Steps between C-alpha positions, in 0.01 A plus 500: 500500500812693539702477810594822695873491547548838690534345844753250379700759314509726807614201716783429253605865514560449875629141462663476162660159577187322587514211248143381565375856448679529170354173387153595607530837318622317188213257508236773545656709217497194285133429586402856425679490172334171408155651599558813279615285218190272515268792536653663189464168314131487601449856375648422161295188464177679586584784259571245215165324580322832493650590160415149370141536622466840333650365179249204493217730581593724205517195268157384620345828452628544151303212377 
């Protein structure tokens, strides 16, 4: 699940030198990127499986 970074971003606007806040924001954004990447990979795999199923169904129906 994606992490909401709005509170952390607003905190860093008020305290831009807060190193712990910057690190936390980078970790959260990295986790969000990884989540999006994994979700996209899952969608691609599911689409490929769907196409493969349709293809094998078409071959089986042609016999």
